[in-house]
N, C-alpha and C positions, 0 to 999 in steps of 0.2 A: 087573583082568582079570575078565571075566564068567565065573562058575563054573557048570559044568554047563549045556550048551545047553538052553534050555527045551523041554519036550515039546510045547507048543502055541504057536502064534504070539502075538506081542504084538498088542494093539489100539491103533492110533493114531487119535485123534480130532482132526480138524482143524476148529478153530472160527473161523479167520480170523487177522487180525493182519498186521503188516508183513511177516512171513516169507513170506506167500503173495502179496504184491502185485506188480504190474508197473507200468511207466510208462504213463500215459495222457496225453491232451491237456492236462489240467489238473493233473497230478500223479499220485501213486500211487493205484492203484485195485485192488480184488480181481481176481486173475488166474484164468483158467479152468483146469480139468483139473489140479488141484494134485497128485493122486496120481502122474500120469505125470511131471510135472515133478520131483517129489521122487525118484522112483525113478531117473530119468535122472541127477540130481545125485549120488545115492548110488553109482551105477555108476562115477563118476569117481574114487572113492577108491582109494588104493593097494590091491593085491590082499590083503595081510594084513589090512588094516582092513575091506575088504569081507567077508572070510571071517569076521571076528569079529562081524558084524552078525547079530542074530536075525531070523527071518522075522516079518513083520507083515502084518496086514490093516488097511486104512484106511477110515474112514467120515468123512464131512464133515457139518457142520450144514447144514440146508436153505438157510440164508442166513448169510453171515459175521456173527459177533458183533463189533460195534464195541466194542473193549475199553474205551474211555473212557465208553461208555454201558452197560456191563454192570451188571446189577442182581441182587439176591438170587434172582429168578426164574431167571436163567441158572445160578447156582450150583446151585439145586435141580434144574434140568433135567439138568445134567451129572452130578450125583451119582446121579440116578435111572438115567441111561443106563449109567454104570459099574456100579452095583449089579445091573442086569439082565443084564450081559454078562460080568462079570469072571471068572466061573468057567470060561469057555471060553478064557481067555487067560492066559498066564504073567505078564503085566504090562500096564500101561496107560501110554501116552504121550499127553498132551494138548498140542496146539499152539495157542497162545493169544497174543493181543496183549499187549504188555509193560505197558501203562498200569495195568491192574488185575490183572496176573498173580498178584501176591502175595495179593491179596484172594481170588481164586478158589481158590488153593492152600490158604489158611487155612480157608475154608468147607468145602472138600472134606474136609479132615482131620477136622473135627468130624462131618460127615455119614457118613464112611466109617470110623468108629472100629473098630479090630480087624481091618482088612483084612490078609490074609495074603500079600500080594504088593506089588510096587512100583507106585505111581501117580506118574508123573514129568511135571511140567509144564515146558514150555519155549516159547520164542519167539525173536525175533531183533530186532536194532536196524536191520537192513538186509534188503531182499528177497532171496530165495533166489538169484536170478540176478545180483544186483548185484556188480560187481567188489569183491573183498575182503570179501564178506559174511561175517558170523558165523553165518548160518543153518545151513549144512550141518554145521559143527562142533557146534553146539548140538543138532541133531537126532540126529546120530551118537552123541554122549555120552548123551543121554536114552534112546535105544534100548538102549544097552549097560547102563546103570544099571538100567533097568526090567526087564531080563532076569535080573538077579542075584537069586537066591532069598534072599539075605541082607537085601534091602531089603523091609521090610514096613510101609510108611507112605507118606504123601503127601509128595513132595519137589519141589523146584524146581531145575532144572539150567540153568546159564548160565555161559558163559565157562570151561568146564572144571571147575566146582565144583558139587557136589551139596549143596543146603541143605535143612534141614527146612522144609517148606512153611509151617508155622505160625510160623516164626521169621524169615521172609524179608521184605525190603523192597526196592522199587526205589530205587536210590541215585544213579543217574546219568541224565541226560536224553539224552546223546549217546554216551558211551563204551560200548564193547561189554561191558566188565566192569560191567554195569548193576545187579546185585543184590548185596545184602549181608545178612548175618545178624548183627546187632549183638551179640546176647547169647547166641549158641550157635555152637560151631565147626562147620565143614562136616561133612556126613555122609560125603563122599567127594570125590575129585579125580581128574582125568585126569593121569597121570604118564607122559610119553612116549606110547606107544601103548596103555597100560593104563588102564582105568577102575577105580579102587580104592575100595572101601568101607572105612571105618574102623569095625570091628565094635563098639567100645565106645561109639560115639556115637549109634547108632540107638535106636529104641524097643525095649524088651525084646521078645524073640520072643513072638509071640502064642500063646495057648493053642489047642490043637487044638479044632476045632468051628466052628460058624458065627460069622462076624464079628458084632459088635454094632452094626450100622449104625443110625443115627438119621436118618430121612428125613422130617422134618416139612414141612408146607406153609408156605413163606415168603411167600406172596402178601400176607398182611395187613401185613407189615412192609416190603414192597418199595417203598413210596412215602414214604420218609422217616420211618419209625416209630422209628428209632434214630439220632438225629443225633450228629455228632462235633463237639464244641465246643472249640476251641483258645483258651485264655485269652490276653488281651493287656493291657498296662498301660492302665488306665482302664476296663476292663469293669465294667459296672454291674449291679446286681441286676435292674433292669427288663429288661435284655437277656437274662439267664439265664431270667427268668420267661417272656419271649416264646417261648423255645425249649422249656423244660422243662414248662411247665404247659399247653401245648396238648394237647387231648384226644386228638389223633392220635399223640402221642408215648408210646411204651411203655417206653423206656429211653434212656440216653444215655451217651456216652463223653466224659469231661472230660480234656483234656490240660493239666495244671497245671505249675507251675514246679518245677525242681529235684527235691528228694526228696519233694515232695508239698505244695507251698504254693499258696495262693490268697488273695485279699483276706479278711482276718479281720474281717468286719462282720456285724452282726446281720441286716441285710437279705439278704446273700448266704446266710448260714446258714439263714435262714427259707425262702428259695426252695428250696434243696436239700432241707431237711427236709420241706417240703410235698410235693415231688415224690416222695421216697422213701416218705412217708406214704401217698401215693396208690397205692403198690405198683409204682412205676416203678423199673426196675433201673438204677441209676446207678453207674458205675465211673470210676476215675481212674487215669491213667498219667502219666508224666513227659513233658514236651516234649523232654527230652534223649534222644537215640537210644540211648545206652549207659547201662546200669544201670537201676535200677527205683525206684519210689516206696516210701517208708516213711511212710505218712501218720500224723500224730500225733507224729512225732519233733520237729518244730518247733511253736512256739505257733501260727504262722500256718497250720499244717495241721490243727489240732484241729477246725476247722470241718467238714472232711470226715468225721472220725470222729463228731462230734456229730450230723451230718445223715444218717448211715447210708449214706454213700458207700463202695463197695467198693474195695479196693486191687487194681489190675491188676498190681502187682509189676513185673516186667521185660518184660511183653508188648509186642509191637509194636502200633501203632494198628490194623493190619489184623487181627491175632489177637484183640484185645480187642473190636473192633466186631463182627466176624463171630461171636464167641462169644456176645455179647449177643443178636444176632439169632437164633442157633441155640437158645438157651435160652428166649427169649420166644416162639418158635414152637411150643413143646411144652406139653402140658397139665400143667405142674408147679406146685405151690404156691410162694408167695413164698420160704419158708424153703429149699426144695429148690433153687430157682433160685440163691439167694445162695450156698448151700453148694457147688453145682456150679461156679459162677463162680470161687470161691476154690480149687477143686480142679484140679490138673493133669489134663487129660483125654487129651491127645495130645502132651505135651511142650511145651506152649505157654508155660509159666511154670515157675519154680523150684518144686521139691517143698518143701513147708513143712518147716522144721527141727524135729525132735522134741526 
């Protein structure tokens, strides 16, 4: 249940996505006048649920963002918009296409560190007016969670569950229960007509004072500066070299096997070592969605340690890649970038055991 009605309205940012589309001659197309359509849909809710909805103001991007074509520039623009307006609103809801929803959520979490209210992203697998659509329920839940003062982080709301944004992944291509959080439990859930936060699962309540937002310019990294390389049987050193030693590459995410394994050859080690020696920030996570890497536990994983590759522990690909972009966009020295990558900033990885 939403606790204490917010003193100021929420801000809803509509960026596009399937949620706002309508049927066109050649398939789904962005529909007009989304705010009026959304308010009409919310008005159809049962009286008790309508009464539980917080007030909100809605703004839309000048043109819809194609989620499948979203880039770090879009993440930067959204974070700047929220940073400039959040103090006038009790919480923020971002309506976004599902293809890269988890990527945007992860990036916003790094940029809006220390935010003292909820930023909730959601979307839908079906358009708002489609029969049996999940859109209305997702927006209703997102509004109610964003209005709860107990939420003080970036989250993703879908199919009645509230997930940590930086722990979320799109898990289904068609099912409405499309998102999962493989290595962290939900922050909250809709139970009956209540939207319930689990208080022990969120980030620790922020200290009073100004949030420690980090809003660097991502433009230099928006054109492939941090590739994601998924290993496959037979990958060769020359292929890694083509990716990692290109002068336009500033860092990279490797998705390795199991607990941190990759081909244990001198040629592969040499390419990785050369890349890190040039100051490129290289990190590794497991291709397995559950659990994390422990590089160096197996002989086949020593290559990563010897080459200076950083462990991504149990981070999702979205969390690890957006963190690399975020750190590389800032004027930090190499040692500080490496330290911060290994440090949990917004609950994106396990806290190191002491």
